[in-house]
C-alpha positions as MATLAB code, in Angstrom:
seq = 'MSKMSIDIVSDVTCPWCIIGYKNLEKALAELPDINAEINWHAFEINPDISEEGENNIDHIMHKYGISREQSQQNRQNIVERGLDAGFRFNLSDDSLSFNTFNLHRLLFWAKAFNKQTELKIAFFYAHFAEGKQLNQKEDLLTVIKSVGLNTEEAEQVLSSNEFETEVRAEQNHMHQMGVNSVPSFIINQKYLISGGQPSEAFKQALTQINSEQPA';
ca = [
     107.475   74.855   62.178;
     104.340   74.844   63.879;
     102.471   77.832   65.167;
     100.861   77.727   68.710;
      99.158   80.484   70.561;
      99.841   80.561   74.519;
      97.760   82.860   76.515;
      99.084   83.384   79.967;
      96.981   84.572   82.903;
      98.842   86.051   85.696;
      99.516   88.686   88.283;
     102.900   90.648   88.702;
     103.023   89.900   92.362;
     102.367   86.172   91.783;
     106.026   84.482   92.347;
     104.628   81.321   90.875;
     103.804   83.236   87.642;
     107.304   84.233   86.947;
     108.792   80.640   87.875;
     106.005   79.038   85.546;
     106.976   81.579   82.693;
     110.707   80.977   82.963;
     109.995   77.047   82.926;
     107.802   77.696   79.708;
     110.604   79.699   78.294;
     113.061   76.711   78.865;
     110.759   74.353   77.373;
     110.171   76.247   74.203;
     113.879   76.601   73.757;
     114.079   72.882   73.550;
     111.261   72.738   71.190;
     112.584   74.743   68.101;
     109.898   73.420   65.925;
     107.164   75.454   67.711;
     106.728   78.865   67.073;
     104.756   80.291   70.088;
     102.719   83.537   70.128;
     102.550   84.712   73.669;
      99.789   87.130   75.086;
      99.288   88.118   78.683;
      95.879   88.508   80.489;
      95.105   90.460   83.618;
      94.463   88.432   86.981;
      94.441   90.352   90.493;
      95.287   87.736   93.260;
      94.599   90.638   95.686;
      91.810   92.881   94.028;
      90.534   94.156   97.403;
      93.916   95.292   98.627;
      94.815   99.112   98.519;
      97.225  100.723   96.226;
      99.310  101.614   99.241;
      99.593   97.911  100.118;
     100.631   96.089  103.237;
     103.696   93.973  104.435;
     103.794   90.963  102.297;
     104.505   88.505  105.249;
     101.753   89.835  107.379;
      99.429   89.609  104.274;
     100.231   86.173  103.689;
      99.858   84.951  107.164;
      96.407   86.561  107.359;
      95.158   85.347  103.856;
      96.089   81.805  104.292;
      95.791   81.441  108.134;
      99.479   80.226  108.415;
     102.305   81.159  110.988;
     105.294   83.584  110.431;
     107.520   80.280  110.352;
     105.292   78.712  107.610;
     105.465   81.834  105.812;
     109.175   81.939  105.886;
     109.401   78.358  104.828;
     106.960   79.249  101.704;
     109.369   81.890  100.788;
     112.445   79.623  100.878;
     110.656   77.121   98.800;
     109.783   79.796   96.189;
     113.685   81.032   96.131;
     114.663   77.356   95.404;
     112.116   76.943   92.720;
     113.064   80.204   91.274;
     116.774   79.210   91.037;
     115.803   76.141   89.321;
     113.805   77.950   86.796;
     116.707   80.268   86.122;
     115.149   83.263   88.214;
     116.876   84.757   91.364;
     114.267   86.084   93.951;
     115.494   88.758   96.432;
     112.728   88.647   98.747;
     112.812   91.509  101.601;
     110.960   91.282  104.703;
     109.707   94.899  103.871;
     108.203   93.874  100.481;
     104.552   94.656   99.806;
     101.394   93.190   98.573;
      99.416   95.860   96.910;
      96.720   96.526   94.158;
      98.051   95.717   90.713;
      95.161   97.142   88.479;
      97.315  100.008   87.379;
     100.031   97.557   86.136;
      97.613   95.549   84.383;
      96.287   98.709   82.398;
      99.921   99.665   81.608;
     100.438   96.054   80.371;
      97.312   96.422   78.114;
      98.637   99.797   76.825;
     102.164   98.272   76.066;
     100.573   95.568   73.894;
     100.045   98.233   71.046;
     103.723   98.780   70.985;
     104.834   94.969   70.919;
     106.212   95.484   74.379;
     103.734   93.575   76.586;
     105.893   90.456   77.239;
     108.983   92.650   77.731;
     107.220   94.982   80.236;
     105.627   92.048   82.066;
     109.134   90.483   82.660;
     110.554   93.794   83.580;
     107.775   94.152   86.209;
     108.587   90.766   87.694;
     112.292   91.476   87.787;
     111.641   94.946   89.355;
     109.110   93.481   91.942;
     110.846   90.152   92.841;
     114.638   90.822   92.162;
     115.285   94.539   92.552;
     113.025   95.552   95.306;
     111.367   98.306   93.494;
     107.947   99.512   94.864;
     105.817   99.368   91.849;
     102.951  101.033   93.561;
     105.195  104.201   93.456;
     105.057  106.157   90.305;
     108.671  106.951   90.259;
     109.708  103.279   90.403;
     107.174  102.431   87.902;
     108.183  104.886   85.358;
     111.782  103.768   85.791;
     110.705  100.336   84.597;
     108.526  101.907   81.818;
     111.576  103.701   80.375;
     113.929  100.778   80.729;
     111.906   98.918   78.130;
     111.772  101.945   75.758;
     108.232  103.005   76.360;
     107.246  106.600   76.644;
     106.964  107.732   80.397;
     104.791  110.782   79.499;
     102.172  108.507   77.732;
     102.507  106.022   80.798;
     101.705  108.821   83.063;
      98.663  109.672   81.124;
      97.214  106.262   81.398;
      97.911  106.465   85.087;
      96.233  109.709   85.511;
      93.111  108.515   83.542;
      90.809  105.520   83.491;
      92.032  104.486   80.215;
      92.013  100.515   79.650;
      90.110  100.083   82.630;
      87.080   98.833   80.830;
      89.262   96.512   78.803;
      91.214   95.055   81.530;
      87.756   94.330   83.555;
      86.413   92.637   80.355;
      89.336   90.633   80.114;
      89.340   89.529   83.696;
      85.698   88.569   83.496;
      86.357   86.602   80.190;
      88.933   84.628   82.174;
      86.746   83.888   84.969;
      83.892   82.782   82.700;
      86.404   80.325   81.112;
      86.904   78.811   84.639;
      90.355   80.449   85.193;
      90.355   81.030   89.114;
      94.089   80.775   89.842;
      97.405   81.874   88.506;
      99.341   81.150   86.494;
      97.347   79.513   83.845;
      98.445   78.863   80.463;
      95.961   78.366   77.715;
      97.205   76.699   74.803;
      95.610   77.131   71.412;
      92.605   78.450   73.130;
      91.874   74.958   74.175;
      94.306   73.284   76.656;
      94.795   74.639   80.119;
      98.083   74.144   82.123;
      97.780   75.470   85.608;
     100.726   76.393   88.032;
     104.282   76.911   88.026;
     105.047   73.838   86.376;
     108.561   72.575   85.973;
     110.184   72.771   82.481;
     109.875   69.091   81.716;
     106.060   69.224   82.284;
     105.613   72.033   79.758;
     107.759   70.282   77.355;
     105.718   67.139   77.588;
     102.371   68.855   77.416;
     103.435   71.166   74.484;
     104.823   68.170   72.591;
     101.572   66.276   72.829;
      99.540   69.121   71.973;
     101.595   69.896   68.980;
     101.235   66.248   67.912;
      97.637   66.572   67.733;
      97.651   69.597   65.558;
      96.869   69.118   61.899;
      99.811   69.048   59.558;
];
């Protein structure tokens, strides 16, 4: 069995990030000879937005200069691509775009308990499928508890600046590597796959990369 490192640069409020991950997951399930070690890295798609957030539809319209109709069409495309990937979006008109820096600090903290991937996926489901407001402490701690992490320790992280330096350094490192959009999948610290690719695209790329590895 071949070992492969996969570093995923993503944000919790990026729908294409969970679509891409689910398709990667499908591809790896069809490649049993590859043993992938997955690590997540922080990226803020809206670093200047407030923690309180703003209506997602209004935010997207303003950010990309599109109409409400175009925004709705984009959302429908996301829903359909999600179903293809095995993820059911439940996108409410009341959903928010908000600052995700605290979520990235918690994900950095969770890595020490080997819970990073589990928490990241739980955040995706909470935000996109369950309608939880992850900028609200009560909803956030509910997700923390659901993956078996200590909520008191999580509250201590949230009430401090713990892991702020580490997350900023991680973001800067990814920018220096040329990662300017998400999702980005860095294979063996050498090959870059960008975007929420279909599972077949991941399968082909990973098979090719694996064939080039020394035996």
